[in-house]
C-alpha positions as CSV (number, residue, x, y, z in Angstrom):
1,M,-23.2,29.5,-18.9
2,M,-20.9,28.7,-21.8
3,L,-17.2,28.4,-22.2
4,Q,-16.0,31.0,-24.7
5,A,-19.6,31.1,-26.1
6,E,-18.4,33.1,-29.1
7,T,-16.4,30.1,-30.4
8,V,-18.6,27.3,-31.7
9,H,-17.2,24.3,-33.5
10,Q,-19.3,22.0,-35.7
11,V,-17.5,18.7,-35.7
12,G,-20.4,16.6,-37.0
13,E,-22.8,14.1,-35.5
14,L,-22.2,10.4,-35.4
15,S,-24.5,8.3,-37.5
16,A,-26.4,5.5,-35.8
17,T,-23.9,2.9,-37.0
18,G,-21.0,5.1,-35.9
19,F,-22.6,5.5,-32.5
20,V,-22.9,1.7,-32.1
21,V,-19.3,1.1,-33.3
22,A,-17.9,3.9,-31.1
23,S,-19.8,2.7,-28.0
24,T,-18.7,-0.9,-28.6
25,I,-15.1,0.2,-28.8
26,K,-15.3,2.3,-25.7
27,I,-17.0,-0.5,-23.7
28,L,-14.3,-3.1,-24.8
29,A,-11.4,-0.7,-24.2
30,A,-12.7,0.5,-20.8
31,F,-13.5,-3.0,-19.6
32,S,-10.0,-4.3,-20.7
33,L,-8.3,-1.3,-19.2
34,V,-10.1,-1.7,-15.9
35,M,-9.4,-5.4,-15.6
36,V,-5.7,-5.0,-16.5
37,T,-5.4,-2.0,-14.1
38,V,-7.1,-4.0,-11.3
39,A,-4.7,-6.9,-11.8
40,M,-1.6,-4.5,-11.8
41,L,-3.0,-2.7,-8.7
42,T,-2.5,-5.9,-6.7
43,L,1.2,-5.9,-7.7
44,L,1.5,-2.2,-7.1
45,E,0.2,-2.5,-3.6
46,R,2.5,-5.3,-2.8
47,K,5.4,-3.3,-4.1
48,I,4.4,-0.2,-2.1
49,S,4.0,-2.3,1.1
50,A,7.5,-3.8,0.5
51,W,9.0,-0.3,0.0
52,M,7.4,1.0,3.2
53,Q,8.6,-2.0,5.2
54,D,12.1,-2.1,3.6
55,R,11.8,-5.4,1.8
56,L,11.8,-6.5,-1.8
57,G,8.2,-7.6,-2.6
58,P,7.4,-9.8,-5.6
59,N,10.4,-10.0,-8.0
60,R,10.5,-13.6,-9.2
61,V,7.9,-13.9,-11.9
62,G,8.8,-11.9,-14.9
63,P,11.1,-8.8,-15.0
64,G,10.7,-7.0,-11.7
65,G,7.8,-9.3,-10.8
66,L,5.5,-7.8,-13.5
67,L,4.0,-11.2,-14.3
68,Q,3.0,-11.9,-10.7
69,P,-0.7,-10.9,-11.3
70,A,-0.8,-13.4,-14.2
71,A,0.7,-16.1,-12.0
72,D,-1.8,-15.4,-9.2
73,G,-4.7,-15.6,-11.7
74,L,-3.5,-18.9,-13.1
75,K,-3.0,-20.2,-9.5
76,N,-6.6,-19.3,-8.6
77,I,-8.0,-20.9,-11.8
78,L,-6.2,-24.2,-11.1
79,K,-6.9,-24.3,-7.3
80,E,-9.5,-26.8,-6.0
81,E,-12.8,-25.1,-5.4
82,T,-14.4,-25.8,-2.1
83,N,-18.2,-25.8,-1.5
84,P,-19.1,-26.1,2.2
85,A,-21.7,-28.8,2.8
86,E,-24.0,-26.5,4.9
87,S,-23.8,-23.5,2.6
88,H,-26.8,-22.2,0.6
89,R,-25.4,-23.2,-2.8
90,I,-27.2,-20.8,-5.1
91,F,-26.5,-17.7,-3.0
92,F,-23.0,-18.9,-2.2
93,N,-22.2,-19.0,-6.0
94,L,-24.1,-15.8,-6.7
95,A,-22.4,-13.6,-4.1
96,P,-19.0,-13.0,-5.9
97,M,-20.9,-11.9,-9.0
98,L,-23.1,-9.5,-7.1
99,S,-19.9,-8.0,-5.6
100,I,-17.9,-7.6,-8.8
101,I,-20.6,-6.5,-11.3
102,P,-21.4,-3.1,-9.6
103,A,-17.7,-2.3,-9.4
104,L,-17.4,-2.7,-13.2
105,V,-20.7,-1.1,-14.3
106,T,-20.2,2.1,-12.3
107,F,-17.2,3.1,-14.4
108,A,-19.5,3.6,-17.4
109,V,-20.7,7.1,-16.4
110,I,-17.3,8.6,-15.6
111,P,-15.9,10.9,-18.4
112,F,-12.2,10.2,-18.9
113,A,-11.1,12.6,-21.6
114,A,-12.1,15.6,-23.8
115,P,-14.3,14.7,-26.8
116,L,-12.5,13.1,-29.7
117,P,-13.1,14.5,-33.3
118,T,-13.2,11.8,-36.0
119,Q,-14.0,11.8,-39.7
120,W,-17.3,10.1,-38.7
121,G,-18.3,12.7,-36.1
122,L,-17.7,13.7,-32.5
123,V,-17.1,10.9,-30.0
124,E,-17.6,11.8,-26.4
125,M,-15.1,10.1,-24.1
126,V,-17.6,8.6,-21.7
127,I,-19.4,5.3,-22.2
128,A,-22.8,6.5,-21.0
129,D,-23.3,10.2,-20.4
130,V,-26.6,9.8,-18.6
131,P,-28.4,12.8,-17.1
132,V,-28.3,11.2,-13.6
133,G,-24.7,10.2,-13.7
134,V,-23.8,10.6,-10.0
135,L,-27.1,9.1,-8.8
136,F,-26.6,6.1,-11.1
137,L,-23.1,5.7,-9.7
138,L,-24.2,5.9,-6.1
139,A,-27.0,3.5,-6.7
140,F,-24.9,0.8,-8.3
141,S,-21.9,1.2,-6.1
142,S,-24.0,0.6,-3.0
143,L,-25.2,-2.7,-4.4
144,G,-21.8,-4.2,-3.9
145,V,-22.5,-4.6,-0.2
146,Y,-25.2,-7.1,-1.1
147,G,-22.7,-9.5,-2.4
148,I,-20.7,-9.3,0.8
149,V,-23.7,-9.7,3.0
150,I,-25.0,-12.6,1.0
151,A,-21.5,-14.2,1.0
152,G,-21.4,-14.1,4.8
153,W,-24.9,-15.4,5.3
154,S,-24.8,-18.2,2.7
155,S,-21.5,-19.6,4.0
156,S,-23.2,-20.9,7.2
157,N,-20.1,-19.8,9.0
158,K,-20.3,-17.5,12.1
159,Y,-17.1,-15.6,11.3
160,A,-18.3,-15.0,7.7
161,L,-21.8,-14.0,8.9
162,L,-20.2,-11.4,11.4
163,G,-18.1,-10.0,8.5
164,G,-21.2,-9.6,6.3
165,L,-23.2,-7.9,9.1
166,R,-20.3,-5.6,9.8
167,A,-20.2,-4.7,6.1
168,G,-23.9,-3.9,6.0
169,A,-23.7,-1.7,9.2
170,Q,-20.6,0.1,7.9
171,M,-22.1,0.8,4.5
172,I,-25.3,2.2,6.1
173,S,-23.3,4.4,8.5
174,Y,-21.1,6.0,5.9
175,E,-23.5,6.0,2.9
176,I,-25.4,8.9,4.5
177,A,-22.4,11.1,5.1
178,L,-21.1,10.3,1.5
179,G,-24.4,11.3,0.0
180,L,-24.6,14.5,2.1
181,S,-21.1,15.5,1.1
182,L,-22.2,15.3,-2.6
183,L,-25.1,17.7,-2.1
184,S,-22.6,20.6,-2.0
185,V,-21.4,19.6,-5.5
186,F,-25.0,19.5,-6.8
187,F,-25.7,22.9,-5.2
188,L,-22.7,24.4,-7.0
189,V,-23.2,22.7,-10.4
190,G,-27.0,22.5,-10.5
191,N,-26.7,19.2,-12.3
192,V,-25.8,15.6,-11.6
193,R,-24.3,14.9,-15.0
194,L,-20.6,14.2,-14.5
195,T,-19.5,15.9,-17.7
196,E,-21.3,19.0,-16.4
197,V,-19.3,18.8,-13.2
198,V,-16.1,18.9,-15.1
199,T,-17.3,21.9,-17.2
200,M,-18.4,23.9,-14.1
201,Q,-14.9,23.4,-12.5
202,Q,-13.3,24.8,-15.7
203,E,-15.7,27.8,-15.6
204,L,-15.0,28.4,-11.9
205,G,-11.3,28.5,-12.4
206,L,-10.8,26.3,-9.3
207,W,-11.2,22.6,-8.8
208,F,-13.9,21.8,-6.2
209,A,-11.3,20.4,-3.8
210,L,-10.8,24.0,-2.7
211,P,-14.2,25.7,-2.7
212,L,-15.8,22.5,-1.4
213,A,-12.8,21.4,0.8
214,A,-15.0,20.2,3.8
215,S,-17.2,18.1,1.5
216,F,-14.2,16.7,-0.2
217,I,-12.6,15.4,3.0
218,L,-15.9,14.0,4.2
219,F,-16.4,12.3,0.9
220,W,-12.8,10.9,1.0
221,I,-13.2,9.4,4.4
222,S,-16.6,7.9,3.5
223,V,-15.1,6.3,0.4
224,F,-12.5,4.6,2.5
225,A,-15.3,3.0,4.5
226,E,-17.4,2.2,1.5
227,T,-14.5,0.3,-0.2
228,N,-13.7,-1.6,3.1
229,R,-10.1,-0.4,3.0
230,L,-8.0,0.1,6.1
231,P,-8.5,1.6,8.5
232,F,-12.2,0.5,7.8
233,D,-11.6,-3.1,6.9
234,L,-13.8,-4.5,9.7
235,P,-15.7,-6.9,7.5
236,E,-12.6,-8.9,6.9
237,A,-10.6,-8.2,10.1
238,E,-8.2,-11.2,10.1
239,S,-7.3,-11.0,13.8
240,E,-11.0,-11.3,14.7
241,L,-12.9,-13.0,11.9
242,V,-10.3,-15.3,10.1
243,T,-10.9,-13.5,6.8
244,G,-14.4,-12.4,7.4
245,Y,-17.2,-12.7,4.8
246,H,-15.1,-14.8,2.3
247,T,-13.7,-17.3,4.8
248,E,-15.3,-20.2,3.1
249,Y,-14.4,-19.2,-0.5
250,S,-11.5,-20.4,-2.6
251,S,-10.2,-20.5,-6.1
252,M,-11.7,-17.9,-8.5
253,K,-14.7,-17.1,-6.3
254,F,-12.2,-15.9,-3.6
255,S,-10.3,-14.0,-6.3
256,M,-13.4,-12.2,-7.5
257,F,-13.9,-10.5,-4.1
258,F,-10.4,-9.0,-4.4
259,I,-11.0,-8.0,-8.0
260,A,-14.2,-6.3,-6.8
261,E,-12.3,-4.5,-4.0
262,Y,-9.6,-3.1,-6.3
263,A,-12.2,-2.2,-9.0
264,H,-14.1,-0.2,-6.3
265,V,-10.9,1.5,-5.4
266,L,-10.3,2.4,-9.0
267,T,-13.8,3.6,-9.6
268,A,-13.8,5.6,-6.3
269,S,-10.5,7.2,-7.2
270,A,-11.8,8.1,-10.7
271,L,-14.9,9.6,-9.2
272,M,-13.0,11.7,-6.7
273,A,-10.8,13.0,-9.5
274,T,-13.9,13.9,-11.5
275,L,-15.8,15.5,-8.7
276,F,-13.1,17.4,-6.9
277,L,-10.0,17.6,-9.1
278,G,-11.5,18.7,-12.4
279,G,-11.7,15.3,-14.0
280,W,-9.7,15.4,-17.3
281,D,-9.2,19.2,-17.0
282,I,-5.5,20.3,-17.3
283,P,-4.8,23.2,-14.9
284,G,-3.7,26.6,-16.2
285,W,-4.7,25.9,-19.8
286,A,-7.9,26.9,-21.5
287,G,-7.3,24.8,-24.7
288,D,-9.1,21.8,-23.1
289,N,-12.2,23.9,-22.0
290,I,-14.5,22.1,-24.4
291,R,-18.2,21.7,-23.8
292,V,-20.6,19.7,-25.8
293,I,-23.8,21.6,-26.4
294,G,-25.4,19.3,-29.0
295,D,-24.8,16.3,-31.2
296,G,-21.5,17.1,-32.9
297,T,-21.4,20.7,-31.6
298,V,-19.0,22.1,-29.0
299,V,-18.1,25.5,-27.6
300,G,-14.8,26.7,-26.3
301,G,-11.6,25.1,-27.5
302,E,-11.4,23.3,-30.8
303,P,-11.4,19.5,-30.3
304,A,-8.3,17.6,-31.5
305,W,-6.9,14.1,-31.0
306,W,-3.9,15.3,-29.1
307,I,-6.1,17.3,-26.7
308,T,-8.1,14.1,-26.1
309,L,-4.8,12.2,-25.4
310,L,-3.4,14.9,-23.0
311,T,-6.7,15.2,-21.1
312,F,-6.8,11.4,-20.8
313,L,-3.3,11.4,-19.3
314,A,-4.3,14.2,-16.9
315,F,-7.3,12.1,-15.8
316,L,-5.0,9.0,-15.3
317,L,-2.5,11.0,-13.1
318,K,-5.3,12.3,-10.8
319,T,-6.8,8.9,-10.5
320,A,-3.4,7.4,-9.8
321,F,-2.9,9.9,-7.0
322,F,-6.0,8.8,-5.1
323,I,-5.1,5.1,-5.6
324,L,-1.6,5.7,-4.1
325,V,-3.2,7.4,-1.1
326,F,-5.5,4.4,-0.6
327,M,-2.4,2.1,-0.6
328,V,-0.2,4.3,1.6
329,V,-3.0,4.7,4.2
330,R,-3.4,0.9,4.3
331,W,0.2,0.4,5.4
332,T,0.3,3.4,7.7
333,V,-2.9,3.6,9.8
334,P,-3.9,0.8,12.1
335,R,-7.4,-0.7,12.0
336,F,-10.1,1.0,14.0
337,R,-12.2,-0.8,16.6
338,Y,-15.7,-1.5,15.6
339,D,-17.2,0.9,18.1
340,Q,-14.8,3.6,16.8
341,V,-16.0,3.0,13.3
342,M,-19.7,3.4,14.3
343,D,-19.0,6.4,16.6
344,L,-17.1,8.2,13.7
345,G,-19.9,7.5,11.3
346,W,-22.9,8.4,13.4
347,K,-21.6,10.8,16.0
348,I,-19.1,12.9,14.0
349,M,-19.5,12.4,10.2
350,L,-23.3,12.6,10.0
351,P,-23.7,15.8,12.1
352,V,-20.7,17.5,10.5
353,A,-21.9,16.6,7.0
354,L,-25.3,18.1,7.8
355,A,-23.7,21.3,9.1
356,V,-21.4,21.5,6.0
357,V,-24.4,21.1,3.6
358,V,-26.4,23.8,5.4
359,I,-23.5,26.3,5.6
360,T,-22.4,25.7,2.0
361,A,-25.9,26.1,0.7
362,G,-26.4,29.3,2.7
363,T,-23.1,30.7,1.3
364,I,-24.1,29.8,-2.3
365,L,-27.5,31.4,-1.8
366,T,-26.0,34.5,-0.3
367,L,-23.5,34.9,-3.1
368,D,-26.2,34.5,-5.7
369,E,-28.4,37.0,-3.9
370,L,-25.5,39.5,-3.8
371,G,-25.0,39.1,-7.5
372,V,-21.5,37.7,-7.3
373,E,-20.7,36.1,-10.7
374,Y,-19.8,32.5,-10.9
375,G,-16.0,32.6,-11.3
376,L,-12.7,32.9,-9.4
377,V,-13.9,35.4,-6.8
378,Y,-17.0,33.2,-6.2
379,G,-14.8,30.2,-5.7
380,L,-12.3,32.0,-3.4
381,I,-15.1,33.1,-1.0
382,L,-16.4,29.5,-0.9
383,T,-12.8,28.3,-0.3
384,V,-12.5,30.5,2.8
385,V,-15.8,29.3,4.2
386,N,-15.0,25.7,3.6
387,L,-11.5,25.9,5.0
388,A,-12.9,27.3,8.2
389,M,-15.4,24.4,8.4
390,L,-12.6,21.9,7.7
391,A,-10.5,23.4,10.5
392,A,-13.5,23.1,12.9
393,F,-14.1,19.5,11.7
394,L,-10.4,18.5,12.3
395,L,-10.5,20.0,15.8
396,I,-13.6,18.0,16.6
397,L,-12.0,14.9,15.2
398,D,-8.7,15.4,16.9
399,R,-10.2,16.1,20.4
400,G,-6.9,17.1,22.0
401,R,-4.8,14.2,20.7
402,V,-2.5,15.3,17.9
403,L,-3.1,19.1,17.4
404,A,-2.8,19.8,21.1
405,G,0.4,17.8,21.3
406,T,1.5,14.7,23.2
407,G,2.2,16.7,26.3
408,S,-1.5,17.5,26.6
409,L,-2.4,13.8,26.2
410,T,0.2,12.8,28.8
411,E,-1.3,15.3,31.2
412,K,-4.8,14.0,30.6
413,R,-3.6,10.4,31.3
414,R,-1.9,11.6,34.5
415,E,-5.1,13.3,35.7
416,A,-7.1,10.2,34.9
417,Q,-4.6,8.0,36.8
418,E,-4.8,10.3,39.8
419,K,-8.6,10.3,39.8
420,A,-8.6,6.5,39.6
421,R,-6.1,6.3,42.6
422,L,-8.3,8.6,44.7
423,R,-11.4,6.6,43.8
424,R,-9.7,3.3,44.9
425,R,-8.6,5.0,48.1
426,E,-12.1,6.1,48.9
427,E,-13.5,2.7,48.1
428,A,-10.9,1.1,50.4
429,M,-11.8,3.5,53.2
430,T,-15.5,2.8,52.8
431,T,-14.9,-0.9,52.9
432,S,-12.7,-0.6,56.1
433,T,-15.3,1.6,57.8
434,G,-18.0,-0.9,57.0
435,S,-15.9,-3.8,58.4
436,T,-15.2,-1.8,61.6
437,A,-18.9,-1.1,62.1
438,D,-19.8,-4.8,61.7
């Protein structure tokens, strides 16, 4: 399918030299932007937590505390670096690198704006538009847990080892649900290239957050667990494991784990914006419906620098929304117990994700068999089906706690207390009867 197939624009193909120069500029710009954003996210989270707790937050270094990340970085560079005597030195030093590199590499396949026309040719606003974009991203993002596991094991510290083991178990538990929730996107798009995911949302007339609402929520919950963010921060639960897998780390090695965490949050937010909120698509406007069909050739709207800029701003706003949700949830929801995390992953998320995949695939197959064209009506039918599945999932997840009201929960507690009282009375009568018989 094409976007406005009657309108074809020949912008021109980049030469080999132009491709190398453009790719170099994109890599340097993206890396610099990611690193600066990650540094500022630490300040933003501290400001948000201060606002939610009615306090000031960082406000001493620079105007409004804007230079606090620079001060923290300088402090970590100048701090003494500790190396535990019993640690496995090579793996101890390698672990922070294994944690941070996947978080930075995965951003390479995410498209962040509409193609940019230049006098040298058309420049696509993605560092590497690989045909297996989503698979590449999933493969590399899951490698980050190796850094955490190796950090816990190589520290020769029981608290750190427990944190690393928890991270491995948590990643395995939620990686399956995360992958299954993405299958619905693949069924609808028929491709794993992320630029194609953006295009198909433009053609549908709806962002996938609606026609794939159940998969969207499952993916969102799984991402919280994959990034080790509250309420899924069991690998570094301070009240139980000191600081978990990085207990023995200090100086810049310690800082690299936090850089990796925020980089994962940034990449995950950008991925959710791309998969379920249209990526760089601006809602209600067809001027940015631009699809690259060949080197230097596009169909749909005519590329322009100001369209590239507007779509980039739209992508930033969507990514910022998910980042803010990550931070608000951290300071709102308490940490789960470890058994609750495992139960949610294996007993609820996995079977629900399987059911959602089967029902969504069946709905898509039925619509195709009925000859319903891919468009707004197609998306609305999928929306109704997915909202029904999402309601069922929330009922299963709630289990009479919130949706049924506190009165219902109070009644259940009263019944449980009454049953416990009767059980104790029966045990007391049995004990007294046995004593009398003796």
